[in-house]
N, C-alpha and C positions, 0 to 999 in steps of 0.2 A: 233335708231338702223339704223346700216349700209345697203347699199347695197354689194353684194360677186362681183359686177362687170359682169364677163362674163354670167350666166344666171342673175344677177337681181333679186336674191330672198332675199328677210327678213335676213339679220344677224344679231342671238344676242351674247350676251357676248359669252355666251359657245358655240359658234362659229367660232369665232374669231382663232383655231387651223386651218382653212382654209388660213387665210393671212402667214402663216407661210410655207403652203403645195408646196412642189418642184416640184407638175402637177402644179400647179397655172399656171404657162408661161409657159406649154406646151401644143404640140398638142392635143387638148380633143379625136379626132381619137384611140392613139394613143391607152386610157385607156378605149375607146367601139370600141374593132374591133366590123364587124359583122363577125358572126360568128364564130366557133373553132375548123375549120382546116387552111392547110397554112397558105395567110400572118398575117391571126386574135393572129396562133399560134403563132408568131415570135414578131410581137406588143403585144400581153398580158405578154409576157417572157421580154420581154424590158418594159413595164412600171412596173411590180415586179422590173423589177431589181433598177428600178426610186425608189419605194417605201420604199426598203430596205437600200437609202439612206437620205432619208424623216426625220426629227425628229418628225412627226407628226403621224406617221405611229397606232398608238394606238390610238390613237384620230379619225382618221380619216376610221378603221376600228368599234367602234364603235358605231359612227354614220350611217357610214354605216348598221349595222346592226339593231341598233335602227327604224333606216327608213324604212326599209326593200327595198335597194336599193339593184332593181334585175339586173338590167346590169351594163358592166364596171368593171373594177378593182379598187378598193377603198380597204386600208389597206394592202394592197400587195396581197391579196386574188382573185382569181374569185369566178364567180358566181356561177359557181358551189362545191366552196372552202367552200366562206359565203350560202352556205346553209347548204351546209355537219356542219360548225360549229351553225346554228339554230336547224336545226334537233339535237343536243349533246341539246343545249340549252335546248330545247322541256323535252327531254327525261330526263335532272334531275330535270327539276323541276316539270315532273307529280311524278318520286320517290320520293319528298319531298315532292309532295302531302299526298303522297299515305301512308308514313314514318311517316305522325302527328299526 
């Protein structure tokens, strides 16, 4: 097991995608702005733009959804966008349970 560096969190083989993340060497304030208006909107859009160039965008989004990250931009999606994805997934899971 290695550590991720910035947060010194344990890193397993399945988390090694973080090594290739473009945001790894970017100021975290860009991806975790305070608020949803003014400067925060600009930061969120810039973070999402960087995500579109990242080769691990899918792994990042999956991680955020799987671990219920409720703050910041992950996998090119804002907090609100990830909440919407979670709602859709939950509705699909309920529908699947009801149909079986």
